[in-house]
Every structure is written in structure tokens, then in C-alpha cells.
C-alpha positions as CSV (number, residue, x, y, z in Angstrom):
1,X,-0.1,13.5,-18.8
2,X,-1.5,16.3,-20.7
3,X,0.2,19.2,-18.9
4,X,-1.4,18.2,-15.5
5,X,0.6,18.7,-12.4
6,X,-0.1,17.7,-8.9
7,X,-0.7,20.8,-6.7
8,X,2.4,21.7,-4.7
9,X,4.8,19.9,-7.2
10,X,6.4,22.9,-8.9
11,X,9.5,22.0,-10.9
12,X,11.2,25.2,-9.7
13,X,10.8,24.0,-6.1
14,X,12.7,20.7,-6.7
15,X,16.2,20.6,-5.3
16,X,18.8,18.8,-7.5
17,X,22.2,17.8,-6.2
18,X,23.5,17.4,-9.7
19,X,24.6,20.7,-11.2
20,X,23.4,22.3,-14.5
21,X,20.0,20.7,-14.7
22,X,18.1,22.2,-17.6
23,X,14.5,23.4,-17.4
24,X,13.3,20.5,-19.6
25,X,15.0,18.0,-17.3
26,X,13.4,19.6,-14.3
27,X,10.0,19.4,-16.0
28,X,10.5,15.8,-16.9
29,X,11.4,14.8,-13.4
30,X,8.4,16.7,-12.1
31,X,6.1,14.9,-14.5
32,X,7.5,11.5,-13.5
33,X,7.2,12.3,-9.8
34,X,3.6,13.5,-10.3
35,X,2.6,10.4,-12.2
36,X,4.2,8.2,-9.5
37,X,2.4,10.1,-6.8
38,X,-1.0,9.8,-8.6
39,X,-0.4,6.1,-9.2
40,X,0.4,5.5,-5.5
41,X,-2.6,7.5,-4.4
42,X,-4.9,5.5,-6.6
43,X,-3.6,2.2,-5.3
44,X,-4.1,3.3,-1.7
45,X,-7.8,3.9,-2.4
46,X,-8.4,0.8,-4.5
47,X,-6.6,-1.9,-2.5
48,X,-8.6,-3.7,0.1
49,X,-7.1,-4.4,3.4
50,X,-5.7,-7.8,4.3
51,X,-8.4,-9.5,6.3
52,X,-9.9,-13.0,6.5
53,X,-11.0,-14.5,3.3
54,X,-14.6,-15.6,2.6
55,X,-13.5,-19.2,2.9
56,X,-12.0,-18.6,6.3
57,X,-15.2,-16.8,7.5
58,X,-17.4,-19.6,6.2
59,X,-15.4,-22.3,8.1
60,X,-15.4,-20.7,11.5
61,X,-18.8,-21.9,12.7
62,X,-18.1,-25.6,12.0
63,X,-16.7,-26.3,15.4
64,X,-16.2,-24.6,18.7
65,X,-12.7,-23.6,19.7
66,X,-10.6,-26.2,21.5
67,X,-10.0,-25.2,25.1
68,X,-7.5,-27.2,27.1
69,X,-8.3,-27.9,30.7
70,X,-9.2,-30.6,33.2
71,X,-11.5,-33.2,31.6
72,X,-11.1,-31.5,28.2
73,X,-8.8,-31.6,25.3
74,X,-5.1,-31.7,26.4
75,X,-1.7,-31.9,24.7
76,X,-0.3,-35.4,24.4
77,X,2.6,-36.3,26.6
78,X,5.8,-36.7,24.7
């Protein structure tokens, strides 16, 4: 990253539980978090949702659904 920062991710606004964190360590953590945020945001926009595959869609019209009932398909007696 060439000095880019995600808006709203200011190293001074980060709260560290560990004491004595240097300014360069704060900046490094901010860069890593900004890169991770950018990567996650890019993946959200690029990943297609899980739906039916083209193969599944092409196989649907081959037969009508099986509907159990009187004079129709039924489960075998065990």
C-alpha cells in the first residue's frame, strides 16, 4: 500500500491493550487492518451467491415432480 488508508481508520484512534506501543507499530497495525478490510470488501463484491448450478437448472424440466396420493406414486410398505 503506497500510503493509502481507509477513511475512518486513523492509527491514533486505535485502542491497544498492550502498553508502550510505538507510533510505527500503530501505523503497521493500521496498514494491516486497512489491507484486510479492502480485501474483504473486494471479495464481497466479487463472490457470486450460492444458487443452483447450470447443470441443476438444465435438469429440472426433464420430469414433473413426484406427488404422492391416491392412484399416484406412493412410498413402498416396509
